N, C-alpha and C positions, 0 to 999 in steps of 0.2 A: 314568848314561851313561858314567861314568869321568871322571877328573880332567882328561883331555886334551881332552875335548869341550866345545864352547861354542856356544850358540845364536847368538852374534854372527857365527859363520861359516856359519850356515844360508843356503844359496843359494835365496832366494825366487823367483828367476826361473824355476828348473826346475819347481816345482809350478805356477807361473803358466802356463807353456807346456802342461803336462799338463792343466790346467783347461780351456784352450781346446780341446785335442784331444778330451777326453771330452765337451765340449759339442757339438762336431761329431758325435761318435758317437751321442749320445742323440737329436739332431735327425734324423739321417739313418737310424738304425735304425728310428725311428718312421715316418719318411716312406716308407721302402722297403716297409713293409707297408700303406701306404695310409691308415692311421689311427694314432692314438696307441695302438698295440697293447700287449699285455702284454710283448712283446719289449723295448720301450723301458723299461717299468717294471722288467723284470728287469735291463736294462743298468744302471739306476740302482742296483739291488741289488749288481751286480758292482762298480760303482764304489765303493760303500760298503765292501765287503770289501777292495777294492784299497787304499782309503785306510787301512784298518786295517793291511794288509800294509806300506804305505809307512811308517807311524808305527813299526811294530815294527822294520822294517829300519833306520830312523834311530836308534832307541833302542839296539839291541844294538851292542856294540863289534865291529867287523868283524874285529878280531884274534882274537876268540873263535871266530868262524866259521872263520878260517884254521887255528886250532889243531885243529879237528875236521874239516878239509876232506876227508880221506881217508875218514873214517867216513861223512860226508854223501854222498860220492861212491859208496861201497859201497851205501848205502841207495837212492840214485837208480838204480843199476844193477839192484838187486833189483826196484824198482818197474817198470823197463822190461822185465824178464823176466816178471814176473807179469802185466803187462797183455797180453802175447801170448796168454794163456790165457783172456781174457775174451771175451764175445760180440761179434762184429763189429758195428760201427755204420758205415753207409755203406761197407761192404766193407773196413774197416780196424779193427784191434784197437789202438786208440790211447787209449781212455777207460776209466776205472773208473766204472761206472754206480752211483752211490750213491742213486738215486731222485730226491732233491731237487737233485742236482748231478752233472754228468758231468765228472769230473776228468781232465785230460790230463797225465800225469806228465812227458812230454817238455818241456812248457813250463817246469816247475820244474827239471828236470835241466839245462837250459841254464845256469841261474844257478849251480847246484851245480858244474857242470863248470868254469865260469869261475873259481870260488873254488879248485878243486883245481889247475887249471893255474897260477894265480897262486902258490899255495903251492909247487908243484914248481919253477917257474922262479926263484922268489926264494930257494930253498934250495940251488940248484946253479948252477954256471957252465959245466958241460960242454956245454950246449946251444949254446955258441959254436963247438963242433966239430960236424961233420956227423954223427958217430956219436952225439953227445949229443942229437940231435933225436928219437931213437927213443922215449924215455920219454913226452914230451908227445904224440907221434903215437899211441902205444898208448893213452894215456889218452883220446885223442879218438876213435880208431877204434872202441872198444867201444860207447860210447853211439851213435855214428853208425850202426854196423851194426845195433844193436837198433832204432833209430828207423826205419831203412830197411826192416827186417823187418816193421814194423806193417802196411802200408807208409805212410811219411810222408816223401816226398822233400823237400817244402818245408821242414820243420823241419830235416831232415838237412843241407840246403844251407847252413844258417847256421853250422854248426860250423867249417867250413874257413876262411872269411874271417876269422872271429873269432880262430881260432888263429894265422893269419898276422899279424894285427894285434898280438896279445900277444907273439909271438916277436920281431917287429920292435922293439916297444917295449922288450923285455927286452935287446936287444942282439945278437940272432942276425945272422949275416952275410948280407948281401943275396944273395950268390952262392949260398949254401946254400938260401935261401928260393926263389930262382929255380929251382934244381935240383929242389926239392920240388914247385914249381908245374908244372914240365915233366913230372915223374913222375906227377903227378896227372892231367894231360891224357892221358898215355900209358895211365894206368889207367882211363880213362873206358870203355874197352872191357870191362873186368872189371865195372864198375858196370852197364853195359848188359846183359851176359850173365848175371850172377849175381844182382844185387839188384833190378833194375828189372822190374816186372810189365808185362804186355802193354799194359794201358791207358796206363801211363806212357810206354812207347815210342811208342804211337800219338799221344800228346799232343805229343811232340817232332816226330814226322813231320808232324802237323797244323800245328804252328808254322812248319815249313819250307815246307809246301804247303797253306795254309788252304783254298784253293778246293776241293781234292779231298775235304777232310773237313768241309766247311761245315755239313753237317747232323748231324755227330757230334762228334768230339773238338774241332774248331775252333769249335763253336757258342758256347761261353762267350767265347772271345777276340773273335770277330767281333761278338757282341752287345754286349759291353762297349765295344768300339771305336766302334760305332754310337751308343751312348748318350752316350759322351764327346763325340763330334763334334756331336751334336744340341744340346748345351747352348750352343754359341756363346760369346759374350763374357761375358754376365751370367746365362745360364741361364733356365729357364722359371719359376723360383720354387719355394720349398719346398713339397713336396707336390703339385706340378703336373707332375712329370716323367712324361709319358705312357708312355714305355718302361719306366720303373721301376714305375709303378703297375700296368701290365699284366703285370708279372713277365716281361718280355721278356728281362731279364738275370738268369740264375740266380745264386744266392748273393749277391743284391744288398744284403744287410745284413751279410755276413760278408767273404768273400775279395774280392768285387768291389764293395765299398761305395764305392770311389773313383768308379766310373762313375755312381753315384747322385748324389754330390756334383757331378760334372761336368755332368750333365744339368740339375740343378735350380739350381745356383749358378754354372755356367759356368766359363770360364777364370779369371775373377777369384777366385771362391771356391776353385778348385783351387790357384791360385797362392798364395793366403793360407795354405791348409793346408800346402803344401810348405814355405813360409817358416817356419811355426811348427815343423815337424819339423827344419828346418835349424838354427834357433835353439836348439832343445833339444839337438841333437847337438853343436853348437859349445860350448854351456855345459857339457855333460857332459865333453867332451874338455878344456875349460879347467880343470876341477877336476883331472883326471889330470895335466895339465902342471905345476900349481903344487904338487902333493903331493910331499913329499920322501921319504916312506917307500915302498920299492919294492913291497911286497905290495899296499898300498892302491892305488898307481898302476896296477898291472896289473889289479886288480879293476875299477877305474873304466874303464880302456881296454877290457877284455873285454866288460863289460856294455854300454858305449856302442856298441861294434862290433856286438853282437848286435841291439840295437834299431835301429841305423842300417841294417844290412844287411837286416833283416826289413822295414823300411819300403821300402827300394829294391826288394826282390824283389816286394813286393805291388804297388807302383806300376808297375813294369816289366811285370808280368803283366797288369795292367789295360789298359795301352796297347799290349800286344802285343810288347814287347821281349824277353820271356821266355816259354817255354811255360807253359801253364796249370798251376798248382800251388796247393795249399791253404795259403796263408800269410796270417794275419790282419794287418790294418793296426793297429799298436800304438795302444792307447787309443781307437781309433775303431770297429773291427769289433765286432760282437756276439760275446759269449763270455766265460765266467767265468775259465777257466784262463789265457788270454792276458792278460786285464785284470789279474788279481791278480799274475801273474808280472812284468808290465811295471811295475806300481806298486812291487813289491818291488825290482826292478832299479834304478829311479831313486832309491828310498829308500837303497839301499846306496851309490850314487854320492854322494848328498848326505852320507851318513854319513862317507864317506872324506874329503870336503872339510871337514867340521866338526872332525874329530879331528886330522888332520895330525900324527901321531906323529913324534917326532924320528927321523932316519935311524938304522936299526938295523943290526946286523951282518947279513951275508949270510944266515945261517941262525939266525933268532931262536927256532927251535923245538928247537934241539939241547939 
């Protein structure tokens, strides 16, 4: 692991939080299907692979990843290009179908992108000028455009807030970030006209006027909201959610699994789930705050931001605060790529906390 790493600095609280979250996932993936289905067994398999990814991410020196950040970034961009030539699955070209496993490269590109941005920001100080913000923006726009091309608006949404979090942590000026944010709002029209597909536009319109689209694009949102409200304070009991068991809520073991938790474990079960996510996020940010080495600090902040914003987007979609979009709930929703990438992300964060390299020069790779 390297002479600067020590298991005495291993933050056990983070994997403890993850263990609670994956337990939620296995219980409710099985419940959403009405029986202890093969989906729950496959979820256990993904958790096993994820645990392996976590251990590998803890073992490797993150500075080694940073040294190869741009090569990893290039490989990630190549994967995002190649996936556009695959056979569509659910009207999107987002997966490599390997038979036994459907891999979604964008889930892993998020991690690679964070490492590349951390390398870039730690190697230069010109991002403190407005003109210096262009390199990280270009490094972000390329994967964002490729992910939107699939199309996968949900995953694409995660790049922007994570970039802002990393820029702010690196010392970018608040007024420059505010100007970027204003430009982004102004550029929403370009996103609408160029990148967004018809069904994505209808989802936004349905979110604004759900009654008009109640039988079509707003159906997911209204069904999830009904299931969440039906759970009351303590829920109907695991496996007893009538709306869940009758498949009234689509995607009830993936993107809208929170509605299954709400119906069967009620407000109390949902609140406990949100508290665990909050504790995980705070613990990960705590590692970033106490790390002295700038590259590792940015890696920890970026990965934590990705997980935190992905959680927020999923929960807000479930309760109707955002338009319907396909974003899995980290560690809980069914799926292999998301599970493995989330485990790898928290493994890298723990890795950073264990090593705590002494503060280095601004460009350690020169």
